[in-house]
N, C-alpha and C positions, 0 to 999 in steps of 0.2 A: 505495502500502499504506498502511496506517495502524496502529499500532502498537498493541496490544490490553491496555498492560500499563504502568503508568506508573510501575513497579519493575522495576531489571532484576531476569534470573533467570538460576541457573548452568545453561548447554548440556544436561544433563544433563534436567534437568525440561521438554525439549520433548517432546513426544507424537511420535512416528513420522512421516515424511513432513511439518509444521511447523518452520514458517521464523524465526527469527532475527538480527534485527541487532547482531555487536557493539560492545561499547558500554565495555569492562572487560577489562582479564585482570590478574589477581590473581597472587601467588603470588610463589617464591621467580628473583627477575630473572633466572636462566641459563635456568630452565625456561620463561618470557615470552619470553628472547629467544627461542628454540629455538622455540616456537610459535608467532613472528614470523618466524620464514624458513621456516618449514611454511607460512605463507600467511592461519598467522589473527590478522586485526588489527585495531582498532577501526574498524568503517565496512562491512567485507565483512558481508558474506549468507551461513550459515549453517543448510544442512539435514538433521535427522536420518533419519536412513535407519532406523540401528536401537539405541534405546536400553540402557544397562543401564551397568559395570563399565567396561566395555570398551565403547565405542559404536563405531558405521560411522555419519558424517556426509556429505555430498556440501559442496566449500570450493570454488567458480569451478571448477567444471564434474569438477573432480578429487575420488575418493571417499577416507575416507582411514580407519582404523580412529586411533580413541586409547585411551589408560585416561586419566581423567576422576578431578578430584580427588587426585592425591597429592600434584604438588610446585605446580598452580597451577590457578585457577580462567578458565573465559572465562566472561562475564557478557553475558547477550543481550537484546534489546527482543523481543521471541517475532512476529512479523510473522497482517498475514491478508491474502487478498488481495482 
């Protein structure tokens, strides 16, 4: 797989079924820590299942619903197959 973007983008910019590699978590320390507890860490692969303010993501085989853009941002490099 290769990156199709030189600059990371917020995960909410991924279209449905697109994948991204997490490169940074930005925001309030408590919120970033919580994302890490949920398994969202730098280096993990995320697939956008259903975009929106509250989106559905697949992370390491698990589906997760998140409200994005409130206190933390997940930055990804979009991936192509």
